[in-house]
C-alpha positions as CSV (number, residue, x, y, z in Angstrom):
1,M,10.0,29.4,7.8
2,L,10.6,29.1,4.1
3,I,9.6,26.3,1.7
4,Y,11.9,25.6,-1.3
5,N,9.5,24.0,-3.8
6,V,10.8,21.9,-6.7
7,T,8.2,20.8,-9.3
8,I,9.3,18.2,-11.8
9,K,7.5,16.7,-14.8
10,V,9.1,13.3,-15.6
11,N,8.9,11.4,-18.9
12,W,7.2,8.0,-18.6
13,V,10.3,6.4,-20.0
14,I,12.3,7.2,-16.8
15,N,9.5,7.4,-14.2
16,D,10.2,4.2,-12.3
17,A,14.0,4.7,-12.3
18,W,13.6,8.4,-11.4
19,L,11.3,7.6,-8.5
20,K,13.6,5.0,-7.1
21,W,16.6,7.4,-7.4
22,M,14.6,10.2,-5.7
23,Q,13.5,8.0,-2.8
24,E,16.7,6.1,-2.3
25,K,19.4,8.7,-3.1
26,H,18.5,12.3,-4.0
27,L,16.2,13.1,-1.1
28,T,18.7,11.7,1.4
29,D,21.5,13.7,-0.3
30,V,19.5,16.9,0.0
31,M,18.6,16.3,3.6
32,D,22.2,15.4,4.4
33,T,23.2,19.0,3.6
34,N,21.5,20.0,6.9
35,C,20.0,23.0,5.2
36,F,16.4,21.7,5.6
37,T,14.4,20.4,8.6
38,K,12.0,18.2,6.6
39,Y,10.5,17.6,3.2
40,Q,7.3,16.5,1.6
41,F,7.3,14.5,-1.7
42,V,4.0,14.6,-3.6
43,R,2.5,13.7,-6.9
44,L,0.2,16.2,-8.6
45,L,-3.2,14.9,-9.4
46,E,-5.9,15.9,-11.9
47,I,-3.4,17.1,-14.5
48,D,-2.4,16.0,-18.0
49,E,-0.1,13.0,-17.7
50,E,0.1,12.0,-21.3
51,E,3.9,12.8,-21.4
52,G,4.4,11.8,-17.8
53,P,3.6,12.5,-14.2
54,T,4.4,15.6,-12.3
55,Y,5.9,15.6,-8.8
56,A,6.7,18.3,-6.2
57,I,9.1,18.3,-3.4
58,Q,8.8,20.8,-0.6
59,Y,11.9,21.3,1.5
60,Y,11.3,23.2,4.8
61,C,14.1,25.7,5.7
62,E,14.5,27.8,8.9
63,S,16.3,30.7,7.3
64,K,17.2,32.5,4.1
65,A,20.9,32.0,5.1
66,L,20.4,28.2,5.1
67,Y,18.6,28.4,1.8
68,N,21.3,30.5,0.3
69,L,24.0,28.0,1.5
70,Y,22.1,25.2,-0.1
71,I,21.7,27.0,-3.4
72,E,25.4,28.2,-3.6
73,K,27.2,25.2,-2.1
74,Y,25.1,22.1,-2.8
75,A,22.4,22.6,-5.4
76,P,24.7,22.8,-8.5
77,K,26.1,19.3,-7.9
78,L,22.8,17.7,-6.9
79,R,21.1,19.2,-9.9
80,Q,23.9,17.9,-12.2
81,D,23.5,14.4,-10.7
82,G,19.9,14.3,-12.0
83,I,20.9,15.6,-15.4
84,D,23.7,13.1,-15.7
85,L,21.4,10.2,-15.0
86,F,18.2,11.3,-16.8
87,A,19.4,13.8,-19.4
88,N,16.5,15.7,-20.9
89,N,13.7,13.3,-19.8
90,F,12.4,15.7,-17.2
91,I,11.8,19.4,-16.7
92,G,11.6,21.3,-13.5
93,F,11.0,24.7,-12.0
94,R,11.8,25.9,-8.5
95,S,10.2,28.5,-6.2
96,L,10.9,29.9,-2.8
97,M,7.9,30.5,-0.6
98,Q,7.4,32.0,2.9
99,V,5.1,30.3,5.4
100,L,2.6,32.8,6.7
101,D,0.9,32.0,10.0
């Protein structure tokens, strides 16, 4: 099992609109690709929030092939959707992790 983690720091100016978009549109769009089995959406605590809060979304993926499909076929458009709506009011980084039992 792999976890595709996306961590995003959001400017306070867009926080409410961004949260609504994430919960009502973006997360559904990502899950509709059928590349992930589930996700977890969290807010980081005990960090500096002067410029805005930080969130993480962890998407669970059963194979590297499905992850690669997502990255190659779906990610560019879905990332662009966020940029088109919120411009430079957020910054994110992504990582791929392997679940160890």
